[in-house]
N, C-alpha and C positions, 0 to 999 in steps of 0.2 A: 505495500500499500504507498509505503514512504517516496517513492518511485513516482508517483504520480504528481507533476506539475501542475501547480496554478500562480496566475500573476498575482500581485497586491490588490489589482484591483477585482479580482477572481473572490478571492477571500473576502475584499470587505463587504461584496455584496451579495458573499451567502451568510454572514454573519451582521449584516444589515448596521454596518459602522462605512466611514469613511475612508478612504482610502490614507490622508492624511495621519486619521490616528494608527494605520497602521502602520507608517512611517516612523514616528514616533515609538511604537511598539520595538519597532527593528534599533533604532535608535540608542532605544534603554535596554538592547541585549537579549530581550523576550522572547522574540521568533528572530528568524533568518534575518537575514542581512539580502540573500540575489532576491532578484528580480523573478527567481523560477521556485515558489515555496512549495514544498511538502503536505502529504495528510496530517502528518505530524505540527506543523505549522499552524496549520489550518484548524484543528483540536487546541494549541495553545490558546490559538484568538478567540476560539469560543471559550475559554478556559480563563482570560484576561476579562470579558466583555463579562461572564458572569462574577466575578472577585469585583470588578468595578460597579457594577451593579447593588452588591450586596455592604457595598461601603470600603473597598480596595483597591485607591485607583491604581492605575499601571505604575506608576512612579514608588509608590508605595509598594506594591508588589517588586518592583524591582529590587527597591534594598532589601528586602527580606531575602531574595536569591542569590544576593551579592552575599549576603551574610550569612544563610544557613545550607548554602548551595540551589542549586535546580530544584524546590520544591516543585513543578511543574510537571516534572521529567513523567513519574509513578503517575500521576494523575491521566497524563496522556495516553500512558500505554496501557492503563485498565479502559480508560473508555476506548481505546479505538477497536471498530469490527466493519469485517465488508459494510459495504452500502452505507458508507457516512460521508465518502468522498463527494458527494454529488448533493443538492438538496434540489425541490420542485415547491410552489407554492402550496398551500391547503384545496388549493381550486383546480389546480391539477391531479394533485393525488387522488383527489374526490373522483375526476374524471375517469383519471386511468383502472381506478377498481370500479369504477359502475355504480358510484354513491351517491343518490340525488344531495346536493351542496348544503340544502340546510338540514338534512337527517346526518352529512358527514359532517358540522357544524355542532349537532348538538354530540356526537359518537365521540368528537375530539377532546370536547369537554370531561366527555364521564371516564376517558381513560388519561384526563392526568394529563395533557400533551398541550394547553394554553401556553406553557411557556417557551414552546417551540413555534419561533415565526415561521419557518421552514420545514417539509417533512423531509425525512432521507428514506431510500429506497426500504431498508427495514419496514419502515412507517407503512409506504406501497404495500409491500408483501402481506404486514398485516391484514391491511385494509381488503386484500383479496380474498382470506379467508374471513373478513368479516363479510364481505359482500355473498361469500357461500353459504355461509351459513342463513341468511338470511335469505337466500335464492331456493334452498329449500322447504323454507316455510318457519324460520324460527320468528317471531313478532319482532318487530323493530321495539320496543316498548323494555321487551325480556332482554335482548343484547345488552341494549344500555344499563339496565342489572349488573347484566355478567360485567361491563367493563367497568364500571364503577367498585364493584367489588373486587376484581383483579386490580384494581390501579390501586385503590386501599391497603388491599392486606397485603401486594406485595411489597409496594410504597415503604409500608410498616416494615414489613422484613427487610428492605432495603438498609433502611435507614438504620435498623438496630446494630442490624453485622458491624455496617461502618461506623457506628459512635461508639458501640460497647469494644470493638477493636483498638479504638483513639483513648477510651476514656482510661480501659486497664491493661494496654499493651503499650502505646505511644505515651500516655503520661505517667508507665511506669517508669519507662525510659527518662524520662524526663526529672522524676524523683530521683533517679540513680544516679544526679549530674550531669549527662548526653546530651548533647547541645549542637545545632551548624547540619555539616556533612555526617558526625558520626549518628548525629538523631536520626536522622532520615536514613540512613543505611540500613542501621538496628532494625527501623522501622521495616523498611521494603525487606529485610532480609525475612522478617515474619510477615509481610502482608500476599508476600507471591506465591507462597506455596496454595496462601489457606482462599486467594480469587481462585485457584484448579476446584475446591470445594466447594464452591456455590451452587452455581446450578445443579450437579448430584442430590446437592442435603436438597433445596429445593423442592426436586423429580420426585426426590424419596417420601417427603413428608406430603407432596399431592397426592402421591398415590394411597398412602397410609388414610390420608384426610376424604378421598374419592370411595374407598370401600368403605368407608363408616355411611358415609353420605348414600351411598348405592344400597346400604342394610335398612337404613332409614324408610330408603323411598319405597322397597320393596315394600315394608308397613304399610306406606302409602295404599298402595294396589293390594295387599289383600285385604282392606278394610274398605274398600270402594262400593263393594256391594251393600254394606248397611247402614253407608253416608252417603248421602244425595252432590249432585256435585253442585260446587259451590258458587253464586251467582257472581262473587269477586273471584278473580285469580289471587289465589297465595293464604285465602281463608281460612284458617286451621282452628280448633279449639287444642288448648294449650295452658298447661298450668303455668303459671308466672312468679317466678321468684327474685327474691331480692336481699343478700345479708349485707351486713357492713359491720366497721367497727363500733361500739357507743362512744367512747370517746377518743375519738383518734385526734382532735383537734386538740385534748389536751395535752396528749401524749406527747404530739412531736412538739408542742410548744414547751414540753418540760420536760425533750427526752433529746430533741433534736433529730433534721432529716435523717441523718445516719440512719438513726437508732430505729426511726420509724419506720423508714424505707426497708429495715432488712425486717420488721415485723410485719409489714405488708406480705413482702417473697416469701417469709412462711406463713401468711395467712393465704397465699398464693396458690402454693402447693394445700394446704389442706383442701381449699375448695375443689381444687380439681381432682385430687381425689377421689373424695365422697363424692362427687359428681358422675365421675366413671361409674364406681359402685352402684350409684341411682339410679342409671340411665339419663341422667342430667348432662346439658352442655352450656358450658360458658359462653352465651352472649357477648357480653363484653364488662371490661371491668372501667370503672372511674375513679381514681386515688383510691379509697379504704373499700370501695363497694363495689359490688357484682353483681348483674343481673344474667341468671338462669333460665330456661325452660324445661321443663317435663315435658312425657305425654301422657300421665296420669296424677291426677292430688295423691294416690298414694305415695308414688318417685317420690314428689316434692318433698311430702312430709316426711319419708323416709332420710331424704336430704337433710331438713333443717334439721332434724335431732341429731341426723349422726355426726354436721358440723358445729353443731352443740357439743356434742360429746367429746370432738374431737378438740376442741379451744380448749373445756373442759380438763383433758387429759394431760395439757401444756402446764409446767412446773409457775409458769404468769403467763398470763396472755390474757386482753381485751376483753371486756361481755362482749357481745352479739345482738343484733337486733336482727331478727327475719320476719320476713312477711309474703305471703303469698296469694293467688287468686289464680283463679277457675275461670275461662273467657273464649269467646271466640276472639280470635288475632288475627293480625294482618302478616303476613309473612315479607317481607323486602326488601331486597338488598342485604341478607345474609343477619337482620335482626326484624323484630315485633314491634308492628304498630297497633295503635287503637287504645280506646279508653279503656279494653279491661288491661292494658298496659300500665298505664297512665293508674287505676285502682290498683295496682298493685305495689306500686312504688308509693302512693299513699298512703295502703296501708301500713309497710315499711314503717315509714318515717312515723304511726302513731305507736310503734312500738316503743318498749323502754329498756332500758338496758337489760340482757338474758332474755328479753319477750321473744315468744315466737308465735307469732300473730297471724289470722288466717281468716279467710272469711265464709260465709253459709255454704258456698259453692264447695269450697274447697274441704266444709266436714263431711258434706254428703254422701261423696266419694273416697274417702279414706279413713273412715270409723275404724280401728279395731281396739280389742281387748286391752290392750297394754297402755293405751292413749286415753289421756282424758281432754276435750275439747271444753274448756269453760267460756262460758259465756261472760264478753265482756260487754253487752248491751249495742247499744246502736251508739255509732261514734258519726260526728260531723267533721269528713274530709276535705282537704283544699282542694277546692277544683271540681266536687264534687257535688249535685244538684240535691240527694236526698240522703237522709244519714244511712250509715252502712252498719248489719250487723258482725260484730268484729268475736275473736273465738283465739283464747290464748291454748296452746300444744300442750301438752304437761305429760309426767314419768315423772315414776314413785323415783329418778335417780333425779329430779330436780332439788331434791334436799340436801343434796352435797354442799355445806357451806362454806364460803370464801367470801371475802369483801376487798373491796375498790380500796384499791390505795386514793385517798382524796384528791391528789394532785393531780397524777394520771392516770387514773380510772382504771389502772392493772388489779385483775382479779389476783389475789392473794391468799393462803393461809398462813397458820402458824409458822410454818416451817419453811415458807419461799418470804414471807416478809423479812426484809433487813434490820427494821427500825418498826420501834412502837411507840405510840404516844395514846396518854388517857389525856383526854381533852372535855371537860365538861359535864364526866364522868362517864365518859364514852371511850373505849380503846380503839385507836385508828393505827392499821398496818401501814407502814411503806415500803415501796418496791427498792429505795437506797436512801442510803443521809444524804443526799442532794435532793430528793422528794421531801427530806422530811425536813430541811431548811427552808426550802421553799414556801411551806407550808408554813412554819413559824414565824417568815417575813408578812406574809398574810392572810393568817389564819383565817379570819373573814370571809376572806373570797372562798375558800374552800370549804370551808368549815359546812357546810349548808349541802356539799356534794356527796 
């Protein structure tokens, strides 16, 4: 690819810059000085433009390259692929793929490609695949959903791989005192072999996910005879459950972001392990809150009890809040939408620490001899017009006595508390001397917790 030659005017046209800008970059030593530029120079020019848009002008970039070595070189090498040496306009790409320009515009946005002013050959090839799927009968709205999910999901995969590598490898080398060219060389020595592992890893996990998704699709086929077709594509009856840490904000304030992140990581492991045992699927995580979907109310209740037991088995862990509701929901772009999803979230918000709260719809189909559904009465929930009857899920194991650290909310017993205080005749446990000191500094802030 490097043998292909471009003039500065060619490169300027492809990246939407002026030839004068190209000459400035040549003078700074950021791209080649010759009139015949290579594909490498073209990619370097694209990266220079990107850096400038994000606040690092060409002059500063040149200074960094002088101080640290050619920082652009590895990123150019990792970006180069066949088909990137030439570009076409979006309109030409749509015409070549045989896709209506208006639909193409929506797909370009759905695929997360709005940051590209031009289309590469690889984009045109992908558009031919899309056009073929449309011709064989896949509705355009379905294709748009697929494109959005692919873009969002794989964007997160790629960001995680690169950012985690930077934070845990590159930053480790910096902490060890490496800098300049030595730092870049050490980073590349590990990054280069890792690059070859990425696509096989993505393919492996796609195959595993594809297998699980097809098993779930089999069930949809098997129950078709007992369920009439829905009037709305994607409408399903599911149990939606939310679970979070009841004292995450004070815990973060008391212990700091790094400790809180480790607690959330442990919580995430617990949620995913319990979900796998209860036919549940994690739909999303926002901070310390997880949204899950279950095929039946019984499986959701089994999860709720299981995750509470897992938290209680930890030596010290925050109390949980769990809420669930069953009803018709709309499957859309890998997520579930609708009034019943909103209701499940409101139910969880109504739960106190240590509470597992459900609606009557869950109770009807999840009764078990070893579970009590204690009526909590009708509750006015935010955004819900009528009061909703709520029930607390209880078992005999709920009698285990643990107290919360009044500062951070960590659940403790006598064996796990590191400090104790008698306050106004009430014994208070603390997870650490630090939390005890915070309490003594502002007792009336925490005494009511």
